[in-house]
N, C-alpha and C positions, 0 to 999 in steps of 0.2 A: 465868567462865561462857561457854559456847560460844554462838555466834550463834543456832543453832537453839533452844537452851534459853532464851535471852533472849526470843526471839519467843514461845515457848510460854508463858512465865509472864506476859507482858504481858496485862493484863486491862482496860485502859481505852482509850478512843478515841485518846488522845494518845500511846500507847506504840507508836510506829513508828520504826524505825531511820532516822536522818537520811539515810543513803545511798539509802534506798528511798522516802523520804517523798513525793516529788513524781512518782513514776512513775504512769502512768495506772491500772494495776491496783490499786495501793495507794489512790489517790484514790477509785477506784470502790468498793473495799471499805469505806473509811471512810464514803463517802456512803451506801451501802446501810444500814449500821448506824445512822448518824445520822438518816436519813430515817425508817426504821422506828421508831426511838425517839421521834421527834417525833410521828409519826402515832399512836403508842400513847398520846399525851397528856403525855409527859414534856417540858414546855416548858422546865424548868430546864436541860436538856441543851444548849439552844441557846447558852447563855452560856459553855459549856466546850468548844465545838467546836474541833478541832485547827486550827492556823493553816494547815496544808496545804490545807484545803478552801476557803480564801478565794479561791484562784486556779482552782478547779475550775469548769468551765462550768455545772454544775447547782447551784452554791452558792445562787443566788437561790431555788431551790425549797425549800431549807432555811429561808431567811428567810421565804418565803411561808407555809410550813406553820406556822412559829412565829406569824406574825401572824394567820393564820386561826384558830389555836387560842385566841388571846387577844384576838380582835377587839373584844370588848365592853369590854375594859380599856384598849386602846391608844388614844392620841390620834389625832385625824383627821390631824394633820400627819405622823405616822409612816407612816400608810397612803399618804398622798399622795406622800411622799418616795419610797416604794418604787415606786409606779406610775410616777412620773416617771423613775426610774432604769431601769425595765423597760417602756418604752412599747410598746403594741401587742402585748402578750403574753397568753397564756392566764392567767397569774398576775395580771396587772394587771386584766384583764377581770373575773375573779372577785372581787377585792378591791373594785373599783369598784362592782360590784353590791351588795356588802355595805355599802359606805360610802353609796351612794345611799339605801338603806333607812334607815340611821341618820340621815342628814341630813333625810330626809323626816319621820321620827318626831319630830325636833326642830324641824321646820318652818324649817330654815335654808335657805330657798329660794335665796337669792343664792349661797351657797357651793355648793349643789348644781349650779347652772347653770355656775359657773366651774370646778368641780372634776371633774365627770363628763362624759366625751365625749358630744357630742350624738348620735353614731352608734352608741353602745353597743347591740349587738344583744340586747336583753332586754326583753320586754313590760312587766314590772313597772317596770323602770328608766325606760322611756319614759312610763309613766303618772305616775311621780314627776316626771319632767321637765315633763309637761303641767301638773301642779299647780303646779310652781314658776313656770312662765311666766305662769300666770294670777295667781299671788300677787304677782308683781312688776309687774303691769299690762300684760303683753304678751298681750292677749286674743286677737288674731287668730292669732298664732303658737301659742298654747295650743290654740285650736280646730283648727288645721290638724294639729298633731302629735297631738292627742288623737283626732281622727277617724281619721287614718291608723292609729294604734295600735289603736283600738277595732275597726276593721274587720278587724284581723288577730288578735284575741284567740283563744286556743286553746280548750281543752276547757270552761273555765268562766271567769267573770269573777272575778278575784282581789280580795282586799281592797284591794290597791294601785290597782286600776283602777275600783273602784266610784265613787270621787269623780269620775273622768273621765266616766263615764256621766252622773252628776248634772250636771256642768258642761256637757256637750254638750246635755243635755235642757233645762237652764235657758235656754240661748242658742239654742234651737231649731235646733241644728246637725245634728240627726238627724231625717230624715224617715221616714215609714212605709216608703218604698222602701228606705232604708238598712237599717232593721231587717229587712225581708224579705230583702234581699240577704244579710245576715249569717246569718239563720235558714236560708236556702236552702243556704248553704255548710256550715253546721253539720250539717244533716240529711244532706246528701250524704256527709259524713265520719262519720256515725253519732254525732255529738256531741249527742245528744238532750237531755242535761241543760242544755247551753248554749242550745239552741233554746228550751226551756221557760223558762229564765231570761230570755232576751231578750223572749219573748212577754209576759212579765208587765207590760211597759211599754206594751203595745198595747191597743186597744179589745177588749171581751169577745168580739165575733164573730170577730176575728182570732185571739185566744187559743184559741178553740174549734177553729178550723181548724188551728192549729199542733199542738194535742193530737191531732187526727185524723191529721195528717201523721205525727206520731211513731208512731202506731199502724200507719199504712200502711207506714212504714219497717220496722217490726218484723215485720209479718205482712200483706202486701198482699192475699193471697187472702181472708182473713177480714175485714179492715177496709174494703176497697173497697166491697162491697155496701152497708154501713152509710153510708159517705160519700155514696153516690148519693142518699140521702134528705135530705141537708142542703140549705140554701138555696144556690142557684147564685151563686157569686162567682168572680172571677178567681183569688183565693187558693185556693179549694177546687179549682178546675179544675187549677191547677198541682200541687197535692198529689196529685190523682187521676192526672194525667198521669205524674208521678214514679212512682206505684205501678204503673201499667200497664207502664211501661218496665222496672221492676224485676221484675215478674212474668213478662214476656215472656222473660226470660233463662232461667228454670228451668221455668216452666209455660206454654209458648207457647199451647197450646190453651185453657187457662183464661183467659189474657190476652185472646185473641180473643173469647171469650164475654162477658167483662166489658166489653170495649171496645164491643161491640154494645149492651149494657145501658146503659153510660154515655152513649152518644150519644142514647139514647131519653129519658134523664132530664135531661141538661144540654146547654146550647148552647155547644159548643166553637167557638172561632174557627178560621179556616183554618190559622193558625200552630200552634195547639195540636193540631189534627187531624194536621197534617204532622209534628209531633213524635212523636205516638203511632204513626202509620203508618210513619215512618222507623225507629222502634225495632222494631216488629213485622217490618218487611221486613228489617232488619239481622239479627235473630236467625234469620229464615228463611235468610238468606244464610250465616250461620255454620254452618248445617246443610247447606249446599249444596243447598237446596231450589230446584229449577229455576224455581219461580214467583216467587221473591224479586225477580228482576231486573225483571219486568213490574210488580210491585207498587211497587217503589221508583221506577221510571221514571214511574209514573202520578201521583206526588205532584208538584204544581206546583213548579218549580225554586226559586221564591222561598220556599217553605215546607218544602222538604226540608232536614233538618239536616246538619251536617258529617259525622256518622257515616253518615247515609243516603246522602250523596254518595260517601263513601269506599267503602261496600259496593255501591252501584250500579256504581261504577267497577271494583271487584274482580270482581264477577260478570260484568260486561260483558267484562272482560279474559279471564276464564276461558272464556267461551263465544264470544269473538271477535265480540261485537256492537259494532263500532267506533263507530257513531253514538251509541249510548247511553253509551259510554265517553267520547266527546268532550263530550257534554252534562254528564256528572257532573264531569269534571275541570275544566271551565270554571266550575263553581260553587264549587270548593274555595278556601278562604282559609287562609293560613299567616302566622305572625308572622315567620318567618325564611326567607330564600330557600332555604337548604339543606334545610329541611323540605319544601319544595315540589319538590325535584329529582326524586324518584321519580315524582311526578305529571306533571312536565314530560316525563319519559321516556314515560309512558303516553299522554299527549296526542300526543306525536310519533309513537308507534307507530300510534295511531288515524289521524292525518293521513296517515302513510305508506301505511296500508292503504286509505285512501279516495282515493288518487291525488294527495295534496298534498305531494309529495316536498320541494319547496323550503321550505315552512313547517316540515316535520318536521326537515329538516337544520338549520335555524336553531335549533330547540329542542334538538336533540341536541348542537349545538356549544356551547350555554351550559353544559351539565352535564358534557360529556366530560372537562374538566380535573380533575374531582373524583376523588380516590382512594376510590371507593365502589362499591357493587354496581351502582347505576344509572349512575354515571359511567363505569365500565368498559364496561357494556353499550352506552351511548351511543357511546363511542369505537369499539366493535366495529361498530356499525351504520354508522358513518362510515368505517371502515377506517383510523382514526388510531392513532398510538402513544399509550401511556398517559403523557401529559405529567406527570401528577401523581406519577409514580414516577421522574422523571428529574432532579429538583432535587438539586443537590449539597448535602451536609450543611453547615450554617453553623458557622463557628468562633466559639464563645461562650466561649473560654477566659478572656478578660479579665473578662467578666461573672461567670463561675463563681468566679474568684479573689476577686472582691468579695463574693460570696455566702458564701463560706467564712469570711469575717471577721465575718459577722453573728452576734450572740449567740444569736438564736433558732435559726439553722441549726446552730450548734455544740451547742446544747442538744439539738436533735432527734437529731443523730448520737450524742450521749452516751447518750440514752435507748435508741437502737437497740443501742448497744454493751452496755448493761446487760440487753438482752433485753426491754425494756419498749416494745414496738412501738406499742401504742395511745397511750402518752404521747408518744412521738416524733412520731407522726402528728399529734397535736393541735398540737404546737409548729410542725410543718412547715406545716400548712395554715393556721394562724393567720398565719404569716409571709407566705404567699402573698397574703393579703388586702391587703398593703401594697405589692405588686409590680405593675409594669406587665406587659404581655403578654410583652415580651422577657425580663423578669426571670423570669417563670414558665417560659419555654422554657429559660432557662439553668439554672433549678432542676431541671427535668426532665433535662437533660443531666447535671447533677451527680449526680442520683440514679442514672442509668444507669451512669455511670463509677464510682459507689461500689458497684456490684453490686446495686442494688435496682430492677429493671425494673418491678416492680409500683408502687412509689412514683412512678416516672417517668411511667407510663401515667396514673395518677390525677392527677398534676400537669398533664399535657397536657390532661386533661379540663377542668380549671379554666380553662386558657387558651383552650379551644375552638378549637384549631388542628387541625382534623380531617385536614388534608392534610399535616401534618408527619410523614410516614411514617418518616423516619429515627429519630425518637424514639418514636413511637407503636408501632412494631413492631420491638422489639429481637430479636436472635437469641439464644435462650436454650436451654441443654441440647441444642445442635445435634448433638453426637456421639451422644447417646442417641437422639435423634429419627431421625437417619440410619440408625443400627443397626436400630431397630425398623421403620422404613419398608422396609428391605431384607428383614428377616425376614418381614414380613407382606405384602409386595408392594403397598404403598399409597404415595401421594405424601407425602413428608416435609413439604411445605408445608401439606398438609391437617392433619397432626398438629399443626403449629405454629399453624395457624389456629384449630383447635378449642381448643387450650390457651390461646391468647390471649383467646378469647371466654369460655371457661369460668372462668378464674381470674385473668386478667391476670398470669399467671406468679407467683402467690402459692402457694408449695408447701404452706402450712399453711391454705389456704382451706377453710372449712367452711360449707356453705349451711344454710338453715333446714330443708331436706329431708335433711340429714346427708350430702350429697355432699361428697367429700373430695379435696383435693389439686389438683395442676396440671390434671388432666383431669376433676375433679369426678365421681368414681365413688361411687355409693352402695354400701355394704358388700355387700348381696346380689349385685349385679352383679359386683363385684370378686371375690368368692369363687367365683362361677360361672365367670368367665373364668379365674381362677387354676387352678381344678380342671381345666379343659380343657387348660391349658398344663402341668399336672403340678406346679404351684407350690402352696406352702402360705401362706395369709394368715391370720395369727392374730388380727389386730384392727386398730384404727384406725392405730396407729403404723406398721404394715407398709404399709398403703394410702397413707399420707402420704409414704413414701419416694419421692423423685423417680424413681429408676430403676424401681422397681416400678410406680409410678403410670403412667408413660409406657408401660411394657411392657403393662400390663393395658388401658389406654385405647386403645392402638394395635391390640391384638388385637380389642377390641370394635368399633373402627371397621372393621377388616377383615371381621368377621362381618356388620356392617350393610351394607357395600358388596357382599358376596356375596349377602345376602338380597335386595338390590334390583338385582341384575344389573349392577353397576358404575355405577349412577346416583348420582352424588355428591350431588345436591340431596336426593333421597329418603333416602339413607343419613345425611346430616347431620340431616335432620328427625327420623329415627328415633333418632339419638344423643340428641337433646334431648327428644323427646316419647314415646319408646318405639317399638318396631318395629311395633306394631299400627296406630298412627295414620296413617302415610303411605298405607297401603292403604285406610283409610277415606276419605282425602282424594283418592284417585286419580280422574282425570277419566273421563268417559264415552267419550272417544275420545282418540287420540294428541294430546298438547297440548305446545306449547313450554314449556320449563322456566320461563321468566320468567312466563308466564301462570299456571302451576301454583303457583309460589312465592307470587305476589301473592295468591292466593285461599286460602292456608292459613288456617284459621279461628282458630288460636291466635296472638295477637299476639306472645307470647314466641317461639314457634317460627318464625313468619314473619320476625321481626327477626333471629333467631338464624341461620337459613339464609342470609339476605342478608349478614349480617356475616361468617359463616365463609367463604362463597364469595369475598367480597371480600378477606378476610384471607389466604385461601389463594393468591389471585392475587398479592398483595403479597409474601408469603413466597416464592412461586415465583420471582419476579423477583430477590429478594434472594439466594436460594440459587444462582441461575444467572446472576449478574452481568448482570442486565438483559435476559435472554433467555428469560423465562418464557413459559408458554402463555397464550393469550387466555382470558378468563373464559368466553366462549361455547363454547370448545372442551371445557370440562369440564361443560357444561350440556346434555346430550342431551335430546331430548323425553321427556316422562313418559308411559308407556304407560297404557292404560285398566285399570281394575279388571277382573280376569278374570270375576268374577261378573256385573258390570254389562254387560260386553261380550257374555257368553253370553246374558244376558236380552234383549238388543236384537236378537239374531239371529232371523230369521223361522222 
């Protein structure tokens, strides 16, 4: 019998020629078939798996699937043995959750505590753990774990967590403030079922207020006038304040009217009034209403909210009111220094404009080393080199060699080889949880060298090493980008900057708005641009092709740049928000680009423009061997809206 005929007539998993049995392609073929068979419920097939699969990196997934299918029949010891052989894995996590439930059902509390990791990230499992701690006499630990878990419960309280609520209530571990804090978070996330469920444990008057708050959450314009008739309490005023803030976003005039009525009916504290006034002023600022700045500045600083301060600062920056900008930036509070960097820049700008150059220079110097929009602008103000772009790449080859030996990393790469990207990413990011920062950086380097820049970028985000520009900003599709940049007369670094922000170099990226590919083109725009170029785009698959996607995206960038007379900031905003928006946001007079960008009302677009402009600067340096242009050089002033300028003429 010929070799081909022998293969053709083989019909069982074990019928593989010995010479080919352990090749990667054959192992992958065997795995695909075995995995599909197990997922279909044929657990008997596990006992007849070919020996060749025992050495395959994804073999544990076959055993996992088998155990998952028969979990109600298999002994605890068998599950524990598997989790101990595959520690810190997606598979072990899933089986440990199932085992935790089983042990809780049997009330085998001591075994649960010794068998299930204390840090397993699962609400029900933590509720089981709380019950176990209480059952073995560790009352204080039970109350601590239970309260922490209870405060983070999701959309509703599950059966697993009901006993935890009872435990906390019996030991008076939950105050009314705890309940209210949790209800506040639930309503903010529109988890109204959970809010109602939590309110059931509270006094009748508070239950009534929560019911009112739920109605306000759903329809503030209708529910607020009715709420004004209820008895004045701090709980009711918070619900009303929430509703007025919500209404101000979409119906600002009605919110103003109802706020006037509310003040006549209820006695709001200065803090509550500051909260409502901050919201009303903020939404005026989002519309670039010139009265917003005065309104926000009139709120006592101690009662102005964080959002109120942010928008006072943005409007003050837009109009060059440096004293009000200083006042607002001094009130801002941030958890992380990097989050404050932008406002350090604006505080420095205000100090500089008010003659305090030495103080300004000190603030600029703090953020200038950052490879970011405001870091680059600060360096420009000081006339310094971009030190954040000058660090030499670190040699992580030894650490990468170690990572390649990890079972989880090997499994991730096998899933990728099988075309199962989502599964591979689960393995990869679960493995990252066990790594220190240097390990994550080595993993990012490994992903880059393996031809997966998107995975490298997301890995760096876990490490939070934002100035690691050698890994965060890989050069991808450079030949295509340079060709299109020459064709359309735009900067190649800009194309790369847009691509990096839009998709992080995932050629198959698809957004919720159906934007596709590297440059995230929506199909109507792609077809329109293609038609202008004389190209034919038949559907999604055509748009996803990297060469086509970059060609169409680059052409659209050129169109936006032409539409806005070579202004890169406005063209970038147009690429994100549509060409009509930047004209709506245009200033009343010629304004510096940093002032205009900071006052863009859409958070997504404001962050987008800042990111793309910074990324463009980074890629310009990479493409030109450290001799790129300064960020300020590609940020000319933003001209006024022609209609506004005409209207102001005498």
